[in-house]
All heavy atoms as a GROMACS GRO file, in nm:
protein
  586
    1MET      N    1  -4.378  -5.050   1.395
    1MET     CA    2  -4.388  -4.944   1.492
    1MET      C    3  -4.534  -4.902   1.505
    1MET      O    4  -4.602  -4.881   1.407
    1MET     CB    5  -4.300  -4.829   1.444
    1MET     CG    6  -4.276  -4.724   1.548
    1MET     SD    7  -4.169  -4.594   1.484
    1MET     CE    8  -4.021  -4.638   1.570
    2SER      N    9  -4.581  -4.888   1.626
    2SER     CA   10  -4.721  -4.852   1.646
    2SER      C   11  -4.738  -4.701   1.655
    2SER      O   12  -4.645  -4.628   1.686
    2SER     CB   13  -4.774  -4.917   1.775
    2SER     OG   14  -4.702  -4.867   1.886
    3ALA      N   15  -4.857  -4.656   1.624
    3ALA     CA   16  -4.888  -4.513   1.628
    3ALA      C   17  -4.898  -4.467   1.773
    3ALA      O   18  -4.942  -4.540   1.861
    3ALA     CB   19  -5.018  -4.486   1.556
    4VAL      N   20  -4.856  -4.342   1.797
    4VAL     CA   21  -4.866  -4.284   1.930
    4VAL      C   22  -5.007  -4.227   1.948
    4VAL      O   23  -5.053  -4.151   1.864
    4VAL     CB   24  -4.760  -4.173   1.950
    4VAL    CG1   25  -4.775  -4.108   2.085
    4VAL    CG2   26  -4.621  -4.230   1.932
    5ILE      N   27  -5.073  -4.266   2.054
    5ILE     CA   28  -5.210  -4.222   2.079
    5ILE      C   29  -5.212  -4.141   2.208
    5ILE      O   30  -5.161  -4.183   2.310
    5ILE     CB   31  -5.306  -4.343   2.093
    5ILE    CG1   32  -5.304  -4.424   1.964
    5ILE    CG2   33  -5.445  -4.296   2.127
    5ILE    CD1   34  -5.379  -4.553   1.975
    6ASN      N   35  -5.269  -4.021   2.201
    6ASN     CA   36  -5.286  -3.939   2.320
    6ASN      C   37  -5.413  -3.985   2.389
    6ASN      O   38  -5.522  -3.972   2.336
    6ASN     CB   39  -5.297  -3.791   2.280
    6ASN     CG   40  -5.304  -3.701   2.403
    6ASN    OD1   41  -5.319  -3.747   2.515
    6ASN    ND2   42  -5.293  -3.571   2.380
    7ARG      N   43  -5.399  -4.037   2.507
    7ARG     CA   44  -5.514  -4.091   2.580
    7ARG      C   45  -5.574  -3.987   2.675
    7ARG      O   46  -5.634  -4.020   2.774
    7ARG     CB   47  -5.473  -4.215   2.657
    7ARG     CG   48  -5.426  -4.325   2.565
    7ARG     CD   49  -5.393  -4.449   2.643
    7ARG     NE   50  -5.330  -4.548   2.559
    7ARG     CZ   51  -5.392  -4.641   2.491
    7ARG    NH1   52  -5.523  -4.649   2.496
    7ARG    NH2   53  -5.327  -4.727   2.417
    8GLY      N   54  -5.557  -3.860   2.641
    8GLY     CA   55  -5.618  -3.755   2.720
    8GLY      C   56  -5.529  -3.704   2.832
    8GLY      O   57  -5.564  -3.611   2.902
    9GLY      N   58  -5.412  -3.762   2.849
    9GLY     CA   59  -5.323  -3.717   2.954
    9GLY      C   60  -5.216  -3.625   2.900
    9GLY      O   61  -5.177  -3.633   2.786
   10GLY      N   62  -5.172  -3.535   2.979
   10GLY     CA   63  -5.063  -3.446   2.939
   10GLY      C   64  -5.109  -3.330   2.856
   10GLY      O   65  -5.226  -3.308   2.831
   11ARG      N   66  -5.011  -3.257   2.814
   11ARG     CA   67  -5.032  -3.135   2.738
   11ARG      C   68  -5.060  -3.168   2.591
   11ARG      O   69  -4.996  -3.254   2.534
   11ARG     CB   70  -4.905  -3.055   2.751
   11ARG     CG   71  -4.898  -2.927   2.683
   11ARG     CD   72  -4.759  -2.871   2.700
   11ARG     NE   73  -4.766  -2.757   2.789
   11ARG     CZ   74  -4.665  -2.679   2.817
   11ARG    NH1   75  -4.546  -2.708   2.771
   11ARG    NH2   76  -4.679  -2.577   2.896
   12PRO      N   77  -5.152  -3.095   2.526
   12PRO     CA   78  -5.177  -3.121   2.384
   12PRO      C   79  -5.056  -3.080   2.300
   12PRO      O   80  -4.982  -2.988   2.336
   12PRO     CB   81  -5.298  -3.035   2.351
   12PRO     CG   82  -5.312  -2.938   2.462
   12PRO     CD   83  -5.240  -2.995   2.581
   13SER      N   84  -5.036  -3.145   2.189
   13SER     CA   85  -4.924  -3.118   2.101
   13SER      C   86  -4.935  -2.978   2.040
   13SER      O   87  -5.044  -2.933   2.005
   13SER     CB   88  -4.919  -3.222   1.989
   13SER     OG   89  -4.822  -3.185   1.894
   14LYS      N   90  -4.820  -2.914   2.024
   14LYS     CA   91  -4.815  -2.785   1.956
   14LYS      C   92  -4.769  -2.804   1.811
   14LYS      O   93  -4.740  -2.709   1.743
   14LYS     CB   94  -4.720  -2.691   2.028
   14LYS     CG   95  -4.768  -2.650   2.165
   14LYS     CD   96  -4.671  -2.555   2.229
   14LYS     CE   97  -4.719  -2.515   2.367
   14LYS     NZ   98  -4.627  -2.422   2.432
   15GLY      N   99  -4.762  -2.929   1.768
   15GLY     CA  100  -4.721  -2.958   1.632
   15GLY      C  101  -4.570  -2.973   1.622
   15GLY      O  102  -4.498  -2.965   1.721
   16LEU      N  103  -4.524  -2.994   1.501
   16LEU     CA  104  -4.383  -3.014   1.475
   16LEU      C  105  -4.307  -2.888   1.512
   16LEU      O  106  -4.344  -2.778   1.474
   16LEU     CB  107  -4.361  -3.047   1.327
   16LEU     CG  108  -4.217  -3.075   1.284
   16LEU    CD1  109  -4.162  -3.196   1.360
   16LEU    CD2  110  -4.211  -3.098   1.135
   17ARG      N  111  -4.200  -2.905   1.586
   17ARG     CA  112  -4.120  -2.791   1.631
   17ARG      C  113  -3.974  -2.816   1.600
   17ARG      O  114  -3.928  -2.928   1.594
   17ARG     CB  115  -4.138  -2.770   1.779
   17ARG     CG  116  -4.282  -2.738   1.812
   17ARG     CD  117  -4.286  -2.654   1.934
   17ARG     NE  118  -4.417  -2.596   1.944
   17ARG     CZ  119  -4.435  -2.469   1.971
   17ARG    NH1  120  -4.336  -2.391   1.992
   17ARG    NH2  121  -4.557  -2.420   1.982
   18LYS      N  122  -3.899  -2.708   1.584
   18LYS     CA  123  -3.756  -2.714   1.562
   18LYS      C  124  -3.688  -2.622   1.661
   18LYS      O  125  -3.738  -2.513   1.692
   18LYS     CB  126  -3.723  -2.665   1.421
   18LYS     CG  127  -3.664  -2.770   1.334
   18LYS     CD  128  -3.632  -2.715   1.200
   18LYS     CE  129  -3.543  -2.815   1.131
   18LYS     NZ  130  -3.515  -2.782   0.996
   19TYR      N  131  -3.572  -2.664   1.709
   19TYR     CA  132  -3.497  -2.585   1.808
   19TYR      C  133  -3.418  -2.475   1.738
   19TYR      O  134  -3.349  -2.498   1.639
   19TYR     CB  135  -3.401  -2.677   1.883
   19TYR     CG  136  -3.312  -2.601   1.979
   19TYR    CD1  137  -3.360  -2.560   2.101
   19TYR    CD2  138  -3.182  -2.572   1.947
   19TYR    CE1  139  -3.280  -2.490   2.190
   19TYR    CE2  140  -3.100  -2.503   2.033
   19TYR     CZ  141  -3.151  -2.462   2.155
   19TYR     OH  142  -3.070  -2.392   2.241
   20ILE      N  143  -3.430  -2.353   1.789
   20ILE     CA  144  -3.347  -2.240   1.748
   20ILE      C  145  -3.290  -2.182   1.877
   20ILE      O  146  -3.364  -2.135   1.963
   20ILE     CB  147  -3.429  -2.130   1.676
   20ILE    CG1  148  -3.494  -2.185   1.550
   20ILE    CG2  149  -3.341  -2.011   1.645
   20ILE    CD1  150  -3.584  -2.085   1.481
   21GLY      N  151  -3.160  -2.186   1.890
   21GLY     CA  152  -3.097  -2.134   2.013
   21GLY      C  153  -3.014  -2.011   1.983
   21GLY      O  154  -2.957  -1.997   1.876
   22PHE      N  155  -3.010  -1.918   2.076
   22PHE     CA  156  -2.930  -1.797   2.059
   22PHE      C  157  -2.902  -1.737   2.196
   22PHE      O  158  -2.967  -1.768   2.294
   22PHE     CB  159  -3.000  -1.696   1.968
   22PHE     CG  160  -3.133  -1.648   2.021
   22PHE    CD1  161  -3.142  -1.530   2.092
   22PHE    CD2  162  -3.248  -1.720   1.997
   22PHE    CE1  163  -3.264  -1.486   2.141
   22PHE    CE2  164  -3.370  -1.678   2.045
   22PHE     CZ  165  -3.378  -1.560   2.117
   23ARG      N  166  -2.805  -1.650   2.201
   23ARG     CA  167  -2.770  -1.581   2.326
   23ARG      C  168  -2.803  -1.434   2.313
   23ARG      O  169  -2.792  -1.375   2.206
   23ARG     CB  170  -2.620  -1.598   2.355
   23ARG     CG  171  -2.583  -1.742   2.380
   23ARG     CD  172  -2.439  -1.751   2.430
   23ARG     NE  173  -2.400  -1.887   2.448
   23ARG     CZ  174  -2.426  -1.960   2.556
   23ARG    NH1  175  -2.494  -1.909   2.655
   23ARG    NH2  176  -2.384  -2.085   2.565
   24THR      N  177  -2.846  -1.376   2.424
   24THR     CA  178  -2.878  -1.233   2.427
   24THR      C  179  -2.803  -1.171   2.545
   24THR      O  180  -2.757  -1.242   2.635
   24THR     CB  181  -3.028  -1.208   2.447
   24THR    OG1  182  -3.063  -1.241   2.580
   24THR    CG2  183  -3.111  -1.290   2.352
   25PRO      N  184  -2.796  -1.039   2.551
   25PRO     CA  185  -2.740  -0.976   2.670
   25PRO      C  186  -2.821  -1.017   2.794
   25PRO      O  187  -2.942  -1.042   2.785
   25PRO     CB  188  -2.755  -0.826   2.641
   25PRO     CG  189  -2.761  -0.816   2.492
   25PRO     CD  190  -2.829  -0.943   2.446
   26ALA      N  191  -2.754  -1.021   2.908
   26ALA     CA  192  -2.818  -1.067   3.032
   26ALA      C  193  -2.944  -0.985   3.064
   26ALA      O  194  -3.045  -1.040   3.105
   26ALA     CB  195  -2.719  -1.062   3.147
   27LYS      N  196  -2.938  -0.855   3.044
   27LYS     CA  197  -3.052  -0.768   3.075
   27LYS      C  198  -3.173  -0.805   2.988
   27LYS      O  199  -3.286  -0.809   3.036
   27LYS     CB  200  -3.012  -0.621   3.053
   27LYS     CG  201  -3.126  -0.522   3.073
   27LYS     CD  202  -3.170  -0.513   3.217
   27LYS     CE  203  -3.266  -0.398   3.233
   27LYS     NZ  204  -3.390  -0.434   3.300
   28THR      N  205  -3.148  -0.833   2.860
   28THR     CA  206  -3.256  -0.872   2.770
   28THR      C  207  -3.320  -1.003   2.819
   28THR      O  208  -3.442  -1.016   2.824
   28THR     CB  209  -3.204  -0.890   2.626
   28THR    OG1  210  -3.148  -0.765   2.583
   28THR    CG2  211  -3.314  -0.931   2.532
   29ALA      N  212  -3.236  -1.099   2.856
   29ALA     CA  213  -3.288  -1.228   2.904
   29ALA      C  214  -3.371  -1.209   3.031
   29ALA      O  215  -3.477  -1.270   3.046
   29ALA     CB  216  -3.172  -1.324   2.930
   30GLU      N  217  -3.324  -1.124   3.122
   30GLU     CA  218  -3.399  -1.098   3.245
   30GLU      C  219  -3.534  -1.034   3.213
   30GLU      O  220  -3.636  -1.070   3.273
   30GLU     CB  221  -3.317  -1.008   3.338
   30GLU     CG  222  -3.194  -1.076   3.395
   30GLU     CD  223  -3.096  -0.978   3.459
   30GLU    OE1  224  -3.129  -0.857   3.472
   30GLU    OE2  225  -2.986  -1.024   3.496
   31ASP      N  226  -3.534  -0.939   3.121
   31ASP     CA  227  -3.658  -0.871   3.083
   31ASP      C  228  -3.756  -0.969   3.018
   31ASP      O  229  -3.876  -0.965   3.045
   31ASP     CB  230  -3.630  -0.755   2.987
   31ASP     CG  231  -3.562  -0.638   3.056
   31ASP    OD1  232  -3.559  -0.635   3.181
   31ASP    OD2  233  -3.510  -0.550   2.984
   32VAL      N  234  -3.705  -1.059   2.934
   32VAL     CA  235  -3.789  -1.160   2.869
   32VAL      C  236  -3.852  -1.249   2.975
   32VAL      O  237  -3.973  -1.276   2.971
   32VAL     CB  238  -3.710  -1.242   2.765
   32VAL    CG1  239  -3.787  -1.366   2.723
   32VAL    CG2  240  -3.676  -1.156   2.645
   33HIS      N  241  -3.773  -1.295   3.071
   33HIS     CA  242  -3.826  -1.378   3.179
   33HIS      C  243  -3.935  -1.304   3.257
   33HIS      O  244  -4.040  -1.361   3.288
   33HIS     CB  245  -3.714  -1.420   3.276
   33HIS     CG  246  -3.630  -1.533   3.227
   33HIS    ND1  247  -3.666  -1.665   3.242
   33HIS    CD2  248  -3.513  -1.534   3.161
   33HIS    CE1  249  -3.574  -1.742   3.189
   33HIS    NE2  250  -3.478  -1.664   3.139
   34MET      N  251  -3.909  -1.176   3.286
   34MET     CA  252  -4.005  -1.097   3.363
   34MET      C  253  -4.137  -1.080   3.289
   34MET      O  254  -4.245  -1.100   3.346
   34MET     CB  255  -3.944  -0.959   3.395
   34MET     CG  256  -4.036  -0.868   3.473
   34MET     SD  257  -3.958  -0.710   3.510
   34MET     CE  258  -3.930  -0.643   3.347
   35ILE      N  259  -4.130  -1.044   3.160
   35ILE     CA  260  -4.252  -1.022   3.083
   35ILE      C  261  -4.328  -1.152   3.061
   35ILE      O  262  -4.451  -1.156   3.072
   35ILE     CB  263  -4.220  -0.952   2.948
   35ILE    CG1  264  -4.160  -0.815   2.972
   35ILE    CG2  265  -4.342  -0.944   2.859
   35ILE    CD1  266  -4.251  -0.718   3.047
   36ALA      N  267  -4.255  -1.259   3.031
   36ALA     CA  268  -4.321  -1.388   3.010
   36ALA      C  269  -4.395  -1.430   3.136
   36ALA      O  270  -4.510  -1.475   3.130
   36ALA     CB  271  -4.218  -1.495   2.970
   37ALA      N  272  -4.331  -1.415   3.252
   37ALA     CA  273  -4.396  -1.452   3.378
   37ALA      C  274  -4.520  -1.365   3.403
   37ALA      O  275  -4.624  -1.414   3.446
   37ALA     CB  276  -4.296  -1.438   3.493
   38ALA      N  277  -4.508  -1.235   3.375
   38ALA     CA  278  -4.621  -1.143   3.397
   38ALA      C  279  -4.740  -1.180   3.307
   38ALA      O  280  -4.855  -1.162   3.346
   38ALA     CB  281  -4.577  -0.999   3.369
   39LYS      N  282  -4.712  -1.233   3.188
   39LYS     CA  283  -4.818  -1.273   3.096
   39LYS      C  284  -4.864  -1.416   3.120
   39LYS      O  285  -4.954  -1.463   3.050
   39LYS     CB  286  -4.770  -1.258   2.952
   39LYS     CG  287  -4.753  -1.115   2.907
   39LYS     CD  288  -4.720  -1.111   2.760
   39LYS     CE  289  -4.742  -0.972   2.706
   39LYS     NZ  290  -4.756  -0.970   2.561
   40GLY      N  291  -4.801  -1.486   3.214
   40GLY     CA  292  -4.837  -1.624   3.242
   40GLY      C  293  -4.794  -1.718   3.131
   40GLY      O  294  -4.859  -1.820   3.106
   41MET      N  295  -4.685  -1.685   3.064
   41MET     CA  296  -4.635  -1.764   2.952
   41MET      C  297  -4.499  -1.821   2.986
   41MET      O  298  -4.430  -1.768   3.073
   41MET     CB  299  -4.620  -1.677   2.825
   41MET     CG  300  -4.746  -1.610   2.778
   41MET     SD  301  -4.714  -1.491   2.645
   41MET     CE  302  -4.694  -1.599   2.507
   42THR      N  303  -4.460  -1.926   2.914
   42THR     CA  304  -4.323  -1.972   2.927
   42THR      C  305  -4.235  -1.878   2.843
   42THR      O  306  -4.286  -1.806   2.755
   42THR     CB  307  -4.305  -2.114   2.873
   42THR    OG1  308  -4.331  -2.114   2.732
   42THR    CG2  309  -4.398  -2.213   2.943
   43VAL      N  310  -4.107  -1.877   2.873
   43VAL     CA  311  -4.015  -1.795   2.794
   43VAL      C  312  -4.019  -1.839   2.648
   43VAL      O  313  -4.022  -1.755   2.558
   43VAL     CB  314  -3.872  -1.804   2.852
   43VAL    CG1  315  -3.770  -1.741   2.757
   43VAL    CG2  316  -3.864  -1.738   2.988
   44THR      N  317  -4.021  -1.968   2.624
   44THR     CA  318  -4.026  -2.019   2.488
   44THR      C  319  -4.151  -1.968   2.415
   44THR      O  320  -4.142  -1.922   2.301
   44THR     CB  321  -4.024  -2.173   2.488
   44THR    OG1  322  -3.901  -2.217   2.544
   44THR    CG2  323  -4.039  -2.229   2.347
   45ASP      N  324  -4.266  -1.976   2.478
   45ASP     CA  325  -4.390  -1.930   2.413
   45ASP      C  326  -4.388  -1.779   2.389
   45ASP      O  327  -4.433  -1.732   2.285
   45ASP     CB  328  -4.513  -1.969   2.496
   45ASP     CG  329  -4.542  -2.117   2.491
   45ASP    OD1  330  -4.491  -2.186   2.400
   45ASP    OD2  331  -4.619  -2.165   2.577
   46TYR      N  332  -4.333  -1.703   2.485
   46TYR     CA  333  -4.326  -1.558   2.469
   46TYR      C  334  -4.235  -1.521   2.353
   46TYR      O  335  -4.271  -1.442   2.265
   46TYR     CB  336  -4.279  -1.490   2.598
   46TYR     CG  337  -4.260  -1.342   2.579
   46TYR    CD1  338  -4.370  -1.257   2.568
   46TYR    CD2  339  -4.133  -1.287   2.570
   46TYR    CE1  340  -4.352  -1.121   2.548
   46TYR    CE2  341  -4.115  -1.152   2.550
   46TYR     CZ  342  -4.225  -1.069   2.539
   46TYR     OH  343  -4.207  -0.934   2.519
   47VAL      N  344  -4.114  -1.579   2.349
   47VAL     CA  345  -4.020  -1.548   2.242
   47VAL      C  346  -4.075  -1.594   2.108
   47VAL      O  347  -4.064  -1.522   2.008
   47VAL     CB  348  -3.882  -1.612   2.271
   47VAL    CG1  349  -3.789  -1.598   2.151
   47VAL    CG2  350  -3.819  -1.547   2.394
   48ALA      N  351  -4.138  -1.711   2.104
   48ALA     CA  352  -4.196  -1.761   1.979
   48ALA      C  353  -4.304  -1.666   1.928
   48ALA      O  354  -4.312  -1.639   1.807
   48ALA     CB  355  -4.253  -1.901   1.999
   49SER      N  356  -4.386  -1.612   2.018
   49SER     CA  357  -4.491  -1.519   1.973
   49SER      C  358  -4.432  -1.388   1.923
   49SER      O  359  -4.479  -1.331   1.824
   49SER     CB  360  -4.593  -1.494   2.084
   49SER     OG  361  -4.537  -1.417   2.189
   50ALA      N  362  -4.325  -1.341   1.987
   50ALA     CA  363  -4.260  -1.216   1.944
   50ALA      C  364  -4.192  -1.236   1.807
   50ALA      O  365  -4.203  -1.151   1.719
   50ALA     CB  366  -4.156  -1.172   2.048
   51VAL      N  367  -4.126  -1.350   1.789
   51VAL     CA  368  -4.061  -1.379   1.662
   51VAL      C  369  -4.167  -1.396   1.553
   51VAL      O  370  -4.150  -1.346   1.441
   51VAL     CB  371  -3.973  -1.506   1.673
   51VAL    CG1  372  -3.929  -1.554   1.536
   51VAL    CG2  373  -3.852  -1.478   1.761
   52ASP      N  374  -4.277  -1.462   1.586
   52ASP     CA  375  -4.384  -1.484   1.489
   52ASP      C  376  -4.440  -1.352   1.438
   52ASP      O  377  -4.461  -1.335   1.318
   52ASP     CB  378  -4.494  -1.570   1.551
   52ASP     CG  379  -4.602  -1.606   1.450
   52ASP    OD1  380  -4.566  -1.667   1.346
   52ASP    OD2  381  -4.720  -1.574   1.474
   53ARG      N  382  -4.464  -1.257   1.529
   53ARG     CA  383  -4.516  -1.125   1.488
   53ARG      C  384  -4.419  -1.056   1.393
   53ARG      O  385  -4.457  -1.007   1.287
   53ARG     CB  386  -4.538  -1.035   1.610
   53ARG     CG  387  -4.670  -1.052   1.676
   53ARG     CD  388  -4.697  -0.940   1.777
   53ARG     NE  389  -4.589  -0.919   1.872
   53ARG     CZ  390  -4.574  -0.986   1.987
   53ARG    NH1  391  -4.662  -1.079   2.020
   53ARG    NH2  392  -4.474  -0.961   2.068
   54SER      N  393  -4.292  -1.054   1.429
   54SER     CA  394  -4.192  -0.989   1.346
   54SER      C  395  -4.174  -1.062   1.213
   54SER      O  396  -4.160  -0.999   1.107
   54SER     CB  397  -4.059  -0.983   1.420
   54SER     OG  398  -3.961  -0.918   1.345
   55LEU      N  399  -4.178  -1.193   1.216
   55LEU     CA  400  -4.161  -1.272   1.096
   55LEU      C  401  -4.275  -1.248   0.998
   55LEU      O  402  -4.253  -1.235   0.876
   55LEU     CB  403  -4.152  -1.420   1.131
   55LEU     CG  404  -4.126  -1.516   1.017
   55LEU    CD1  405  -3.992  -1.486   0.950
   55LEU    CD2  406  -4.127  -1.659   1.069
   56ARG      N  407  -4.398  -1.240   1.047
   56ARG     CA  408  -4.513  -1.214   0.959
   56ARG      C  409  -4.497  -1.078   0.889
   56ARG      O  410  -4.525  -1.064   0.770
   56ARG     CB  411  -4.644  -1.220   1.036
   56ARG     CG  412  -4.694  -1.363   1.052
   56ARG     CD  413  -4.830  -1.371   1.113
   56ARG     NE  414  -4.814  -1.371   1.258
   56ARG     CZ  415  -4.881  -1.293   1.341
   56ARG    NH1  416  -4.971  -1.210   1.298
   56ARG    NH2  417  -4.859  -1.299   1.470
   57GLU      N  418  -4.451  -0.977   0.962
   57GLU     CA  419  -4.428  -0.844   0.902
   57GLU      C  420  -4.319  -0.852   0.796
   57GLU      O  421  -4.334  -0.797   0.687
   57GLU     CB  422  -4.387  -0.744   1.010
   57GLU     CG  423  -4.495  -0.709   1.108
   57GLU     CD  424  -4.443  -0.624   1.223
   57GLU    OE1  425  -4.325  -0.583   1.220
   57GLU    OE2  426  -4.519  -0.601   1.318
   58ASP      N  427  -4.209  -0.920   0.828
   58ASP     CA  428  -4.098  -0.930   0.733
   58ASP      C  429  -4.137  -1.011   0.609
   58ASP      O  430  -4.095  -0.978   0.498
   58ASP     CB  431  -3.975  -0.992   0.800
   58ASP     CG  432  -3.910  -0.896   0.900
   58ASP    OD1  433  -3.941  -0.776   0.897
   58ASP    OD2  434  -3.829  -0.943   0.981
   59LEU      N  435  -4.213  -1.118   0.628
   59LEU     CA  436  -4.257  -1.196   0.513
   59LEU      C  437  -4.345  -1.114   0.419
   59LEU      O  438  -4.338  -1.129   0.297
   59LEU     CB  439  -4.330  -1.323   0.559
   59LEU     CG  440  -4.241  -1.433   0.615
   59LEU    CD1  441  -4.327  -1.544   0.676
   59LEU    CD2  442  -4.149  -1.489   0.509
   60ALA      N  443  -4.427  -1.026   0.476
   60ALA     CA  444  -4.513  -0.940   0.395
   60ALA      C  445  -4.430  -0.842   0.313
   60ALA      O  446  -4.470  -0.800   0.204
   60ALA     CB  447  -4.612  -0.864   0.482
   61LEU      N  448  -4.310  -0.807   0.362
   61LEU     CA  449  -4.223  -0.711   0.294
   61LEU      C  450  -4.109  -0.780   0.219
   61LEU      O  451  -4.017  -0.715   0.172
   61LEU     CB  452  -4.163  -0.614   0.396
   61LEU     CG  453  -4.262  -0.530   0.475
   61LEU    CD1  454  -4.192  -0.454   0.585
   61LEU    CD2  455  -4.337  -0.436   0.384
   62LEU      N  456  -4.114  -0.911   0.207
   62LEU     CA  457  -4.003  -0.988   0.151
   62LEU      C  458  -3.962  -0.940   0.012
   62LEU      O  459  -3.844  -0.933  -0.020
   62LEU     CB  460  -4.038  -1.137   0.148
   62LEU     CG  461  -3.925  -1.231   0.107
   62LEU    CD1  462  -3.808  -1.218   0.202
   62LEU    CD2  463  -3.975  -1.374   0.104
   63ASP      N  464  -4.060  -0.905  -0.070
   63ASP     CA  465  -4.028  -0.858  -0.206
   63ASP      C  466  -3.941  -0.733  -0.203
   63ASP      O  467  -3.854  -0.715  -0.288
   63ASP     CB  468  -4.154  -0.830  -0.285
   63ASP     CG  469  -4.226  -0.957  -0.327
   63ASP    OD1  470  -4.162  -1.064  -0.327
   63ASP    OD2  471  -4.346  -0.949  -0.356
   64GLN      N  472  -3.963  -0.648  -0.104
   64GLN     CA  473  -3.882  -0.526  -0.094
   64GLN      C  474  -3.739  -0.557  -0.055
   64GLN      O  475  -3.647  -0.485  -0.091
   64GLN     CB  476  -3.943  -0.430   0.008
   64GLN     CG  477  -4.077  -0.376  -0.034
   64GLN     CD  478  -4.139  -0.289   0.072
   64GLN    OE1  479  -4.072  -0.246   0.166
   64GLN    NE2  480  -4.267  -0.260   0.058
   65PHE      N  481  -3.717  -0.666   0.017
   65PHE     CA  482  -3.583  -0.703   0.059
   65PHE      C  483  -3.504  -0.764  -0.057
   65PHE      O  484  -3.384  -0.747  -0.067
   65PHE     CB  485  -3.585  -0.805   0.173
   65PHE     CG  486  -3.648  -0.756   0.300
   65PHE    CD1  487  -3.721  -0.843   0.378
   65PHE    CD2  488  -3.635  -0.625   0.341
   65PHE    CE1  489  -3.778  -0.800   0.497
   65PHE    CE2  490  -3.693  -0.581   0.459
   65PHE     CZ  491  -3.765  -0.668   0.536
   66THR      N  492  -3.571  -0.840  -0.142
   66THR     CA  493  -3.503  -0.918  -0.244
   66THR      C  494  -3.504  -0.854  -0.381
   66THR      O  495  -3.425  -0.890  -0.466
   66THR     CB  496  -3.563  -1.059  -0.255
   66THR    OG1  497  -3.702  -1.047  -0.287
   66THR    CG2  498  -3.547  -1.136  -0.127
   67GLN      N  499  -3.592  -0.760  -0.407
   67GLN     CA  500  -3.603  -0.701  -0.539
   67GLN      C  501  -3.517  -0.575  -0.546
   67GLN      O  502  -3.528  -0.486  -0.464
   67GLN     CB  503  -3.748  -0.666  -0.568
   67GLN     CG  504  -3.769  -0.616  -0.709
   67GLN     CD  505  -3.916  -0.592  -0.736
   67GLN    OE1  506  -3.998  -0.591  -0.646
   67GLN    NE2  507  -3.949  -0.568  -0.861
   68GLN      N  508  -3.430  -0.572  -0.645
   68GLN     CA  509  -3.347  -0.455  -0.666
   68GLN      C  510  -3.386  -0.390  -0.798
   68GLN      O  511  -3.412  -0.460  -0.896
   68GLN     CB  512  -3.200  -0.491  -0.669
   68GLN     CG  513  -3.147  -0.542  -0.538
   68GLN     CD  514  -2.998  -0.571  -0.546
   68GLN    OE1  515  -2.942  -0.581  -0.652
   68GLN    NE2  516  -2.937  -0.584  -0.431
   69ASP      N  517  -3.386  -0.259  -0.800
   69ASP     CA  518  -3.414  -0.188  -0.924
   69ASP      C  519  -3.289  -0.191  -1.011
   69ASP      O  520  -3.176  -0.192  -0.962
   69ASP     CB  521  -3.453  -0.043  -0.896
   69ASP     CG  522  -3.588  -0.033  -0.827
   69ASP    OD1  523  -3.671  -0.125  -0.849
   69ASP    OD2  524  -3.609   0.063  -0.753
   70GLU      N  525  -3.311  -0.190  -1.142
   70GLU     CA  526  -3.200  -0.188  -1.235
   70GLU      C  527  -3.135  -0.050  -1.233
   70GLU      O  528  -3.203   0.053  -1.238
   70GLU     CB  529  -3.253  -0.220  -1.374
   70GLU     CG  530  -3.147  -0.244  -1.477
   70GLU     CD  531  -3.208  -0.287  -1.608
   70GLU    OE1  532  -3.292  -0.378  -1.608
   70GLU    OE2  533  -3.170  -0.227  -1.711
   71LEU      N  534  -3.005  -0.049  -1.225
   71LEU     CA  535  -2.932   0.078  -1.224
   71LEU      C  536  -2.921   0.130  -1.366
   71LEU      O  537  -2.892   0.055  -1.460
   71LEU     CB  538  -2.793   0.060  -1.163
   71LEU     CG  539  -2.789   0.023  -1.017
   71LEU    CD1  540  -2.645  -0.005  -0.975
   71LEU    CD2  541  -2.847   0.133  -0.932
   72PRO      N  542  -2.937   0.262  -1.383
   72PRO     CA  543  -2.920   0.317  -1.518
   72PRO      C  544  -2.770   0.317  -1.553
   72PRO      O  545  -2.687   0.365  -1.479
   72PRO     CB  546  -2.974   0.460  -1.506
   72PRO     CG  547  -2.965   0.492  -1.360
   72PRO     CD  548  -2.977   0.361  -1.286
   73ILE      N  549  -2.738   0.258  -1.667
   73ILE     CA  550  -2.599   0.252  -1.711
   73ILE      C  551  -2.589   0.327  -1.843
   73ILE      O  552  -2.661   0.297  -1.940
   73ILE     CB  553  -2.552   0.106  -1.728
   73ILE    CG1  554  -2.562   0.033  -1.596
   73ILE    CG2  555  -2.410   0.102  -1.786
   73ILE    CD1  556  -2.530  -0.114  -1.604
   74ARG      N  557  -2.499   0.425  -1.846
   74ARG     CA  558  -2.480   0.502  -1.970
   74ARG      C  559  -2.384   0.423  -2.059
   74ARG      O  560  -2.282   0.371  -2.013
   74ARG     CB  561  -2.420   0.637  -1.939
   74ARG     CG  562  -2.513   0.723  -1.860
   74ARG     CD  563  -2.453   0.858  -1.840
   74ARG     NE  564  -2.538   0.935  -1.751
   74ARG     CZ  565  -2.499   1.041  -1.684
   74ARG    NH1  566  -2.376   1.083  -1.696
   74ARG    NH2  567  -2.583   1.103  -1.606
   75MET      N  568  -2.418   0.421  -2.185
   75MET     CA  569  -2.332   0.351  -2.280
   75MET      C  570  -2.209   0.438  -2.309
   75MET      O  571  -2.219   0.558  -2.325
   75MET     CB  572  -2.406   0.320  -2.408
   75MET     CG  573  -2.521   0.222  -2.386
   75MET     SD  574  -2.600   0.175  -2.538
   75MET     CE  575  -2.474   0.080  -2.615
   76ALA      N  576  -2.095   0.372  -2.314
   76ALA     CA  577  -1.972   0.446  -2.347
   76ALA      C  578  -1.972   0.484  -2.494
   76ALA      O  579  -2.021   0.410  -2.579
   76ALA     CB  580  -1.850   0.359  -2.315
   77SER      N  581  -1.917   0.600  -2.524
   77SER     CA  582  -1.917   0.642  -2.665
   77SER      C  583  -1.790   0.602  -2.735
   77SER      O  584  -1.692   0.571  -2.689
   77SER     CB  585  -1.936   0.791  -2.679
   77SER     OG  586  -1.875   0.866  -2.581
   0.00000   0.00000   0.00000
């Protein structure tokens, strides 16, 4: 199998990608389309950037999600 060579044509690669599909209320989808168009972005790029922002915040707080404090337990007499 030969290597794929970009000869300067077409869009540059955005790297390895994986499909994540989901459904939203119709109004949300319409708003996403409207905002993406206003920003000159595709819906995919707009949603990916919004998810990326939220994901970075959540990853920074990951320890708070997974770490539980030990509950004080009184010994029975």
